[in-house]
N, C-alpha and C positions, 0 to 999 in steps of 0.2 A: 459318314461320320465327319463332323466339322474339323477344320485344322485347329490343332491345339497349340497354344503358345506356352511353353514351359520355361520358367526361370530357373536356371541351374545354379543352386547356391552351395558353394563349397570354398573353404579357405584354400583347399588344394586345387591345383590346376587340372581340370578334368581332361585336358588335351595332352597331359603328360603321361606317357605310357608307364612311368615308374610310380605314379601316385597311387597309393593303395593297391600296389601290385598290378596296376593297369585296369582295375575294375571300373573306376570312374570313366576311363577312356572308352571301354567297351559298352558301358551303360549309355553314354551320350551318343555313341555311334549307332546303337540299336534303336534309340529313340528317333534319331534323324532318319533312319531307314524306314520308319513308319510315317514319314512325312509330318512328323511333329517338329514345330519350330522351337529349337533349343536356343534360349537366350542366356548367354554366359553373364552371370552377375558378379563375376570376379574381374577386377582390373588386371589386364595382362602385365606381368612384370618379367623383365629379363633377369636371369640369374647371373650373378657375377662369376668370374672365373673361379674364385675360391669356393663359392657355393657349389659349383659343378664338381670341383675336385673333391670337396668334402662328401658330397652325395655318393660319389663313386667309392670313396674309402669306406663309407658307412655300410655299403652293401656287403663288403667283405668282413668287416669287424663286427657287424651286427649291433651297432650302437643304437639303443632304444631312443636316445635323445638327439638323433641326427637332425631333427628339425630346428634345433637350437632355440626352442621356445622358452620364454621365461616361465618361472614357477606359476602354477595355476593360481589365479586370484590376485596376483601381484599387480601393482599399479601399472607397470609397463605392459603386462599382459592385457589388462583391461583397456588401456589406451590404444593398444594395437588393434584389438577387436572392435572398439568403437570407431576407429579410423576406417577399418575394413567395411563395417556395416553402413557407415555414412555414405561410402561409395556405392554400396548395394542399393540403398534407398534412393540415391540419385538416379541410378540406372533404371530402377523400377518406375520412377516418375517420368523418365524419358521414353521408356519402352514398356508399357503396361503388359503384364502377363496374366494368363488365365489361372495358373497355379504356380506355386513355388515348389521345386523339388530339392530337398535338402538332405543328400546322403551323407552320413557320418558328420553332421553339422550341428551337433548339440551346442557346441561352443558359440557358433554364430547365431543360432536361434535365440539364445539367451538375450541378445541385445537388439534383435530385429523387431521393429514396430511396423506392422502392415495389416491391412484388412483382406489381403489376398489369401485364399486357402493354401495351406502348407501340407505337403506330403514329406514326412520324415522317414528316412530309411537307415537301418543299421543291421549289423550281424551280431551285435552284442549290446548289453547294457553296462553302465559303469560298475554296477554291483557285481556282475559276473566277471568283468575285466579285473577288478580289484582282487577278487578271490583267486583268479586263475593265473594272471600274468604279472601284475604289478602290486604286490603287497607293501611296497616301500613308501607309498604316499604318506605324508604326515596328516594330522587331523584336519588342518586348514585346507589342504588340497583335496582330501576326501569330501569334506563338506561342500567345497566349491564345485567339484565335479558332480556330486550327487544333485546339487541344486540345478546345475546346467541340464542334467539328464531329465530331471523332473519338469523343468520349464519347457524344454523341447517337446516332451511328450504331451504336455498340457496344451501347448500352442498349436500342435499339429492337428489338422482336421482328419488326416489319414496317417496311419502308421504301417510301414511295410518292413517286415523282418524276413530274413532269409531262412529262419528255422523256428520250429515250435519252441525250442529251448529258449531262444532270445525273447520270443513273444510272451512266454510264461513269466519270465523275469520282469518284463515291462508291466505286466498285470499285478504280480505279487509284490514287487519291490517299489513300483512307482505309480500304482493305482491307475494304470492305463485302462481305458474303456475297451472291453473286449470287442465290441461291435465296430470299432474303427480300426481294427487290426487286420491286416492281410499277410499271409505267409506266402512269399514267392521265392523259390530257390534261385540262386545265382546261375549264370551260364558259364561256359568254358571260354577263357581268354585266349582265343585262337583267331588269327587273321584269316587263315584258310583251313577250316576244319576238313579232315579227310572225308572223301565220299564214302558211303556205306560199303560199296564194293571193295574199295581200297582197304578200309579198316578191317573188313571181314575176310580178306584174302590170305590170311596167315596160313602157311603150310604146316602140316603135322610134323612134330619133331619130338625126339626123346628127351631133349633138354628143356627143363622148366626154368624159364628166365623171369626173375623177379626184379621189379623196378621200384625204387624209392626216390622221391624228389622232395627235398626240404632243406631249410637253412640251419636248423638246430638238431644236431645228431641225437641228443638225449630227449628233447621234447617231442620230436617226431618218431621216437621209438626205434632209432637206428640200432641200438643194442639188441632189441627183440627181433628185428628183421635179420640181423646177423645170426642170432640163435636159431632162427627159422631155417636159414641156409644150412647151418651145421646139422640140424636135425634131419633135414631132407636128405643130405648126403649120407648120414648115418643109417637112414632107412632105405638106402639103396636107390634113391632118386638122383639122377644126374641134373644138378641145378646150379644156377649162378645168380648172383645178386649184383645189380648195378645201382650205385648210390650217386645221386646228382645234387649238388648244392651245398654240401658240407663235408667236413673231414672227420672221420672217426678217430678215436684215440689211437696213439701209436701202436698199442699192443693188439689192436684189431687188424689182423692180416690173414689173408687166405688167397690162394691162387684162383679161387672161384668168386672172389670179391673184387669188383671193379669200381674205383672211385673217380668221379669227375667233379672236382671241387666247385666249379662254377660254369654255368652256361647262360649267356645273356639272350633271352628270348627276343630281344629287339634287334639283334644282329642276325640277318638272314641265314648265314652259314651255321651259326650256333643253334638257331631255332630249328633248322633242318636236321641237325644232329640229334636234337632232343626228340623231334618227331619220329625219327627212325628208331630211337630207343623205345618209344611208346608202341610203335608198329611191331617191333620185333620181340616185345616182352609178352608174357603170358598172364601175369598178375601184377597189379599195382599194390604194393604193400605199404601201409601207413599205420603202424601201431602207436599212433600219437597219444601223448599223455594229456594234452589239452588242445582244443581247437574250436573255432567258431563254425565257419562254413568253408572248409578248404576247397578252393576252386580247382585245384589240381585233380581232385577226384572226378569232377565233371569233365575235365580234359581227358582223363584216363578213359572214361566211358565213351568219349567221342571217338577214341581209337579202338572201341570194342574191347577194352581192357577191364576185366572185373577187378573190383577194389576189395582188399582185405584190410580192415581198419578196426578202430575201437568205438565202443558205444559211449562217446563223450560229446559234450557240447551240442552243436547243431548237426552233427554228422548223421544221426538217424533220419533227419528230414531228407538228406541226399541219398543215402544208401538204403535200399529196400532189400530185405533179406532174401537171398536166392534169386533176385532179379538182376541187380547190377553189382552184386558183391555181398559181403557179410560184415557184420560188426561183432566184435568179440569184447568181453569185459576187460577192464583195465588189468585184471589179475591174470589174463591169458598169457601163457608162456610160448616160447618158440616152438615147442612140441605141439601145442594147440593149433598154432597157425599151420605148421607142417602137416598135421593130420587133416586139416580142412582142405589144404591144397591137394593132397593126395586123393582125397575123397572126390574132388571136382576135376582133377586133371587125369586120373588114371583111366577113365572111360571117355573116349573121344566125343561121343554124342552128348554126354552130360556137360562137358566143357564147352562144346560148340553152342549148345542151347544157352549157356550162361553168357557167352560172348555176344550172341545175337540179342538177348534181352538187355544186356548192358548198353549196347548201342541204341536200342529202342528207348531206354530211359533217357539217354542223351537227346535223342530226336524229339521226344514228346514233352520232356520236363526241363532238362538241364542245359538249355542253350539260351543265348541272349535274345533271340527272336521271340521265343515263347515268353521270356521275362518281360520284354517290351510290350508284347500283346496284352498281357495281363495288367501291366502298369497303365497302359493307354486306357483300358476299360475302367480301371479304378479311378483314374484322373478325370475321365469324362463323367462318370457317375458323381464324383465329388463336385465337379463344375456345375452339373445340372442341379444337384441338391442345393448348392450355394445360391444359384440363380433363383430357384423356387423360394428359398428362405428370404432372399432380398425382395422378391415380388410380394411376398406375404407381408413383410414389414411396410412396404410402400402402400399396399392396400389398407393395412391397419391404420397408418398415419392419415391417409385420405379419409377413411371412415370417421376417425376421431375429429378431423378438421371440419368435415361436413356436419357432424353431429353437434359441434360447438357453436355453429352459426345459427 
């Protein structure tokens, strides 16, 4: 297979482990590991001290506007994107690429002019985002964002989505061509995933340990996870719940509830602490109210941890019933989750089978190596198709030229 030169197009720094929760960083790393030449189309910019301080503050306060971007469609917004794209086009002229990879880059694609085939990737469409996460956009912003999405989808030669849910929206809401869509699940954002023998070495115990990792207590279903803990205890199961990344309301207290407000995965000591929590837990519980393709579920499976979550967003593409966990309806209560846990935890052989199949799903589907393998194949197919089309055009022009003489 020939060496592929991929232009990585993103307004975000793909070498920044904090950009898009590190997903861009792991994507480019997985591509490079396949001997793909990754060409950054973004001009490197050093962050000011105040930008670094604000970024750290934003992680704790959960500010959705931490990027400090201007209003969508405003003159300053358009000028900033034009300036960025002019730099991209200059780089492409200096370093030609076989394909352009544009993850979550609908805003950039709106302004880009190129004949190079484009692969656009996302885990959501604006239509879905507006419905689930940010209903506060005014009409001008909605129109602008919808236009961006539509242009990005139409410009792309290949569309990669992390779930069937997002792909379906692209087709129904933006008239995307189904035959240029591929669904490739994301991987686990782990520098050193545990070996299978380490992940599966958990010793039998009478205590059922639940783990929840998320920044938003209510959106991630923290209240239902807590109800699950209480229900298990009332049913005579010795259980505990560890919550990482958010603070429950003051009235949510219990000696079997452990809260760790924040762990930075990029700090080795804190990453090691989080890894131990995954290794020592029995179920990853995420009764989320709304989600796209939560990578933390892939990380849980890497640790042979079955996932109990909701049938929302792109999650059904990740979690296969009875293989690496279960999805419950949004209406499911803490009792429903508790009953499912008892059903799978009370008999050791049933639980062990679920752990082994959870790890297998990670090894076969939910890792970045597998993602990069499938991306590489799609990119090569696209490149070959583009070359054939160009050859056909050349032949047709030559034929017409000869016929006119």
